[in-house]
PLY file of the C-alpha trace (Angstrom):
ply
format ascii 1.0
element vertex 333
property float x
property float y
property float z
element edge 332
property int vertex1
property int vertex2
end_header
0.00 0.00 0.00
1.53 3.31 -1.08
1.24 6.31 1.18
1.29 9.84 -0.18
3.56 12.16 1.76
3.51 15.91 1.14
6.90 17.56 1.29
7.00 20.28 3.88
8.82 23.53 3.11
12.30 23.84 4.43
12.46 25.39 7.86
8.90 24.39 8.81
8.83 22.93 12.35
7.55 19.41 12.54
4.54 18.36 14.53
5.24 17.74 18.18
8.25 20.04 18.30
8.32 22.89 20.86
8.43 25.48 18.13
5.26 24.10 16.55
3.38 23.95 19.81
4.28 27.51 20.97
2.54 30.27 18.96
4.52 33.33 17.89
3.13 36.30 19.79
4.59 39.58 21.01
4.99 37.92 24.41
6.66 34.88 22.81
8.86 36.08 19.97
10.05 33.59 17.39
13.71 34.28 18.16
14.17 33.64 21.84
17.93 34.10 21.76
17.88 37.87 20.84
15.66 40.04 23.06
13.66 42.81 21.41
15.20 46.29 21.77
13.08 48.73 23.76
11.41 51.49 21.72
13.26 54.78 22.13
11.85 58.20 21.25
13.34 59.88 18.16
15.91 62.52 18.93
14.87 66.02 17.93
16.73 67.23 14.85
18.61 70.47 15.41
18.65 72.38 12.11
21.61 74.74 11.95
21.22 77.38 9.21
24.11 77.83 6.79
26.05 81.02 7.31
26.36 83.09 4.12
29.16 85.42 5.07
29.72 86.43 1.45
26.28 88.01 1.32
27.01 90.21 4.31
30.39 91.25 2.95
28.92 92.15 -0.46
26.07 94.06 1.23
28.55 96.09 3.29
30.63 96.87 0.19
27.57 97.99 -1.79
26.31 100.18 1.06
29.76 101.74 1.40
29.89 102.53 -2.33
26.42 104.07 -2.23
27.44 106.17 0.77
30.56 107.37 -1.07
28.44 108.24 -4.12
25.96 110.18 -1.98
28.79 112.03 -0.26
30.30 112.96 -3.64
27.00 114.42 -4.83
26.59 116.31 -1.55
29.91 118.09 -2.20
28.76 119.38 -5.59
27.27 122.82 -6.13
23.82 121.45 -6.94
20.66 123.43 -6.25
18.47 120.58 -5.03
15.71 123.03 -4.20
15.46 123.90 -7.89
15.14 120.20 -8.72
12.20 119.88 -6.36
10.55 123.08 -7.56
10.81 122.23 -11.26
9.99 118.53 -10.94
6.28 119.09 -11.51
6.54 122.23 -13.58
3.82 122.50 -16.20
6.31 122.53 -19.07
8.10 119.44 -17.71
4.84 117.52 -17.21
3.72 118.41 -20.73
7.10 117.30 -22.10
6.80 113.98 -20.24
3.35 113.47 -21.76
4.75 114.17 -25.25
7.49 111.62 -24.60
4.97 108.93 -23.70
2.73 109.88 -26.62
5.42 109.77 -29.31
6.85 106.54 -27.84
3.48 104.74 -27.80
2.56 105.90 -31.30
5.97 105.03 -32.75
5.95 101.63 -31.05
2.47 100.85 -32.36
3.62 101.78 -35.85
6.73 99.64 -35.42
4.76 96.60 -34.25
2.35 96.77 -37.19
5.21 97.20 -39.66
7.18 94.45 -37.94
4.34 91.93 -38.29
3.89 92.83 -41.96
7.59 92.73 -42.76
8.08 89.44 -40.90
5.30 87.78 -42.91
6.83 89.19 -46.11
10.29 87.96 -45.10
9.00 84.45 -44.41
6.99 84.38 -47.63
8.07 82.09 -50.47
7.46 84.95 -52.87
10.96 86.19 -53.80
9.74 89.74 -54.53
8.09 90.36 -51.16
10.92 88.62 -49.33
13.52 90.78 -51.09
11.61 94.00 -50.40
11.35 93.12 -46.71
15.06 92.32 -46.54
16.00 95.64 -48.20
13.79 97.58 -45.77
15.35 95.90 -42.76
18.84 96.32 -44.20
18.43 100.07 -44.73
16.68 101.09 -41.51
18.85 98.91 -39.28
22.02 100.03 -41.02
21.53 103.79 -40.65
21.35 105.75 -37.37
17.93 106.86 -36.20
19.36 110.35 -35.65
20.15 110.62 -39.37
16.71 109.32 -40.31
15.05 111.98 -38.15
17.05 114.70 -39.89
16.19 113.31 -43.31
12.45 113.36 -42.61
12.58 116.82 -41.08
14.46 118.26 -44.09
12.47 116.37 -46.71
11.14 119.65 -48.11
14.60 120.52 -49.42
14.28 117.92 -52.18
10.48 117.50 -52.30
8.86 120.94 -51.90
5.47 119.48 -52.72
4.10 116.01 -52.00
2.02 115.17 -55.04
0.00 111.98 -54.88
-2.49 112.93 -57.56
-5.36 112.33 -57.81
-5.48 111.46 -54.07
-3.50 114.14 -52.27
-1.30 117.17 -52.92
0.17 119.60 -50.39
3.35 121.43 -49.41
5.87 119.26 -47.64
6.46 121.88 -44.94
2.77 121.77 -44.01
2.79 117.98 -43.80
6.15 117.31 -42.18
5.44 118.82 -38.78
7.78 118.05 -35.85
5.39 115.35 -34.59
5.10 113.68 -38.01
8.86 113.80 -38.56
9.46 112.29 -35.12
6.82 109.61 -35.68
8.21 108.57 -39.05
11.79 108.59 -37.84
11.13 106.45 -34.77
8.31 104.26 -36.12
9.95 103.25 -39.41
13.21 102.49 -37.67
11.48 100.42 -35.00
9.61 98.44 -37.66
12.89 96.97 -38.90
13.84 95.68 -35.44
10.36 94.37 -34.70
10.38 92.46 -38.00
13.40 90.47 -36.85
11.89 89.87 -33.41
8.63 88.58 -34.88
10.45 86.44 -37.45
12.55 84.80 -34.73
9.43 84.11 -32.64
7.53 82.58 -35.56
10.45 80.37 -36.55
10.75 79.07 -32.99
7.40 77.26 -33.32
7.77 73.69 -34.54
6.98 73.41 -38.23
5.10 70.18 -37.56
2.28 72.13 -35.95
1.86 74.22 -39.08
1.78 71.09 -41.21
-0.79 69.51 -38.91
-2.99 72.62 -39.12
-2.79 72.56 -42.92
-3.67 68.87 -42.89
-6.84 69.73 -40.97
-7.82 72.17 -43.69
-6.84 75.43 -41.99
-5.69 78.26 -44.22
-2.32 79.91 -43.86
-3.75 83.05 -42.27
-5.83 81.08 -39.76
-2.86 78.85 -38.93
-0.75 81.90 -38.24
-3.46 83.50 -36.10
-4.68 80.44 -34.17
-1.65 78.14 -33.95
1.65 79.91 -34.55
1.26 83.38 -33.04
-0.13 82.31 -29.62
2.96 80.16 -29.11
5.38 82.66 -30.61
4.14 85.44 -28.35
6.03 83.94 -25.41
9.26 84.75 -27.24
8.07 87.97 -28.88
6.76 89.80 -25.80
10.01 90.07 -23.74
12.17 91.69 -26.47
9.21 93.84 -27.53
8.95 95.21 -24.01
12.66 95.93 -24.02
12.32 97.72 -27.34
9.58 99.92 -25.91
11.68 100.82 -22.89
14.48 101.68 -25.29
12.02 103.72 -27.36
11.19 105.87 -24.33
14.85 106.81 -24.04
15.48 107.10 -27.78
12.62 109.59 -28.01
15.00 112.17 -26.54
16.57 112.39 -30.00
13.42 113.93 -31.49
14.42 117.26 -29.98
16.52 117.69 -33.12
13.30 118.03 -35.17
11.97 120.74 -32.83
9.51 118.40 -31.08
9.11 119.51 -27.46
9.44 116.32 -25.48
10.86 115.85 -21.98
14.51 116.52 -22.71
13.82 119.59 -24.86
11.44 120.99 -22.24
14.08 120.53 -19.53
16.77 122.06 -21.75
14.62 125.11 -22.47
14.01 125.76 -18.78
17.68 125.14 -17.99
18.88 127.65 -20.56
16.47 130.29 -19.26
17.16 129.78 -15.54
20.89 128.84 -15.83
20.11 125.69 -13.84
21.29 123.37 -16.60
22.45 120.40 -14.55
19.47 120.63 -12.20
17.07 120.36 -15.14
18.97 117.35 -16.45
18.44 115.73 -13.05
14.73 116.51 -13.36
14.65 114.85 -16.78
16.47 111.78 -15.41
13.96 111.43 -12.57
11.05 111.55 -15.01
12.68 109.05 -17.37
13.31 106.66 -14.48
9.72 106.99 -13.28
8.23 106.39 -16.73
10.46 103.42 -17.56
9.80 101.88 -14.13
6.04 102.00 -14.63
6.24 100.40 -18.06
8.77 97.82 -16.84
6.27 96.61 -14.23
3.56 96.46 -16.90
5.91 94.48 -19.15
6.54 91.98 -16.35
2.85 91.25 -15.90
2.33 90.88 -19.66
5.21 88.38 -19.83
3.77 86.55 -16.82
0.40 86.24 -18.55
1.85 84.78 -21.74
3.97 82.36 -19.69
0.84 80.46 -18.64
0.86 76.93 -19.99
4.61 76.82 -20.56
5.71 76.79 -16.91
4.65 74.56 -14.05
4.26 77.57 -11.81
4.08 81.23 -12.73
7.02 83.43 -11.68
6.42 85.47 -8.53
5.14 89.00 -8.76
7.36 91.91 -7.62
5.49 92.09 -4.31
5.93 88.35 -3.78
9.67 88.74 -4.45
9.89 91.50 -1.85
8.11 89.37 0.73
10.36 86.39 -0.04
13.51 88.50 0.34
12.27 89.88 3.63
11.57 86.42 5.02
15.07 85.21 4.08
16.55 87.87 6.34
14.81 86.37 9.36
16.79 83.71 11.19
14.82 80.48 11.47
14.04 79.29 14.96
15.93 76.21 16.18
13.67 73.60 17.73
0 1
1 2
2 3
3 4
4 5
5 6
6 7
7 8
8 9
9 10
10 11
11 12
12 13
13 14
14 15
15 16
16 17
17 18
18 19
19 20
20 21
21 22
22 23
23 24
24 25
25 26
26 27
27 28
28 29
29 30
30 31
31 32
32 33
33 34
34 35
35 36
36 37
37 38
38 39
39 40
40 41
41 42
42 43
43 44
44 45
45 46
46 47
47 48
48 49
49 50
50 51
51 52
52 53
53 54
54 55
55 56
56 57
57 58
58 59
59 60
60 61
61 62
62 63
63 64
64 65
65 66
66 67
67 68
68 69
69 70
70 71
71 72
72 73
73 74
74 75
75 76
76 77
77 78
78 79
79 80
80 81
81 82
82 83
83 84
84 85
85 86
86 87
87 88
88 89
89 90
90 91
91 92
92 93
93 94
94 95
95 96
96 97
97 98
98 99
99 100
100 101
101 102
102 103
103 104
104 105
105 106
106 107
107 108
108 109
109 110
110 111
111 112
112 113
113 114
114 115
115 116
116 117
117 118
118 119
119 120
120 121
121 122
122 123
123 124
124 125
125 126
126 127
127 128
128 129
129 130
130 131
131 132
132 133
133 134
134 135
135 136
136 137
137 138
138 139
139 140
140 141
141 142
142 143
143 144
144 145
145 146
146 147
147 148
148 149
149 150
150 151
151 152
152 153
153 154
154 155
155 156
156 157
157 158
158 159
159 160
160 161
161 162
162 163
163 164
164 165
165 166
166 167
167 168
168 169
169 170
170 171
171 172
172 173
173 174
174 175
175 176
176 177
177 178
178 179
179 180
180 181
181 182
182 183
183 184
184 185
185 186
186 187
187 188
188 189
189 190
190 191
191 192
192 193
193 194
194 195
195 196
196 197
197 198
198 199
199 200
200 201
201 202
202 203
203 204
204 205
205 206
206 207
207 208
208 209
209 210
210 211
211 212
212 213
213 214
214 215
215 216
216 217
217 218
218 219
219 220
220 221
221 222
222 223
223 224
224 225
225 226
226 227
227 228
228 229
229 230
230 231
231 232
232 233
233 234
234 235
235 236
236 237
237 238
238 239
239 240
240 241
241 242
242 243
243 244
244 245
245 246
246 247
247 248
248 249
249 250
250 251
251 252
252 253
253 254
254 255
255 256
256 257
257 258
258 259
259 260
260 261
261 262
262 263
263 264
264 265
265 266
266 267
267 268
268 269
269 270
270 271
271 272
272 273
273 274
274 275
275 276
276 277
277 278
278 279
279 280
280 281
281 282
282 283
283 284
284 285
285 286
286 287
287 288
288 289
289 290
290 291
291 292
292 293
293 294
294 295
295 296
296 297
297 298
298 299
299 300
300 301
301 302
302 303
303 304
304 305
305 306
306 307
307 308
308 309
309 310
310 311
311 312
312 313
313 314
314 315
315 316
316 317
317 318
318 319
319 320
320 321
321 322
322 323
323 324
324 325
325 326
326 327
327 328
328 329
329 330
330 331
331 332
């Protein structure tokens, strides 16, 4: 008679052995030779902050340099009272408004021309591409100061602008200081904006354009719905920088007799003999205007960064709060 025996796993105690009869419980551990270690409370972790001595040294050096600069200015023969009195003078405020006006109008003209020239440059039509390249080559290759003078003195070679049968008038009546300043700044800015827009459009993967065309979208709709929303993330930052630069470049339009901020300050300085004081007034206004538009540029960039970053960059106020909290020494538990 054959008996069937099941093979027990190795290490299994046999029946009748003491190990099989005694159950494994917390009171009766399986390993009787090694006693269980008593539970000890975790030791509190003492976090010691890292000392950044280089930060303190650099801060002391910067403060010392600023103090030396302030002391140097205090030794100069500067009429600071005149600076405060003329800071909100009516002529200065009007000049600041003209600076903002000519900068906004010229930038708007440059953006429109830049979009048009970029599309022409990227076109497969050799004529439009060549015309766009020649425009960019000329206006980027000549100084904006020279272009302003050329527009202002256009009447020397064209006494009459004759666009018959649409329009005909004397050039002097048309080419006012504002028009000359607008054409000089706007046409020059269009060449730079064309290259910025072209670089932004070319940064978008060409496969997305091909996919849009495969879905039946036209070229114009593909550019408006697919390409430009993605290219704007790269177009907005340099465009904001160009506008800030435009605010400062607008000081050149004083050569065409347009009364902007610098010309207004110069006129008052020549009349009151407070030349340097009025230049300080102009600098304060330029800093204030550029600071306001720099903050606006930051928020525009932050808006177009949505979808491309996991978390949006902090706002200026959030940065200030973060820097203030880093100065506080963390408490040691």
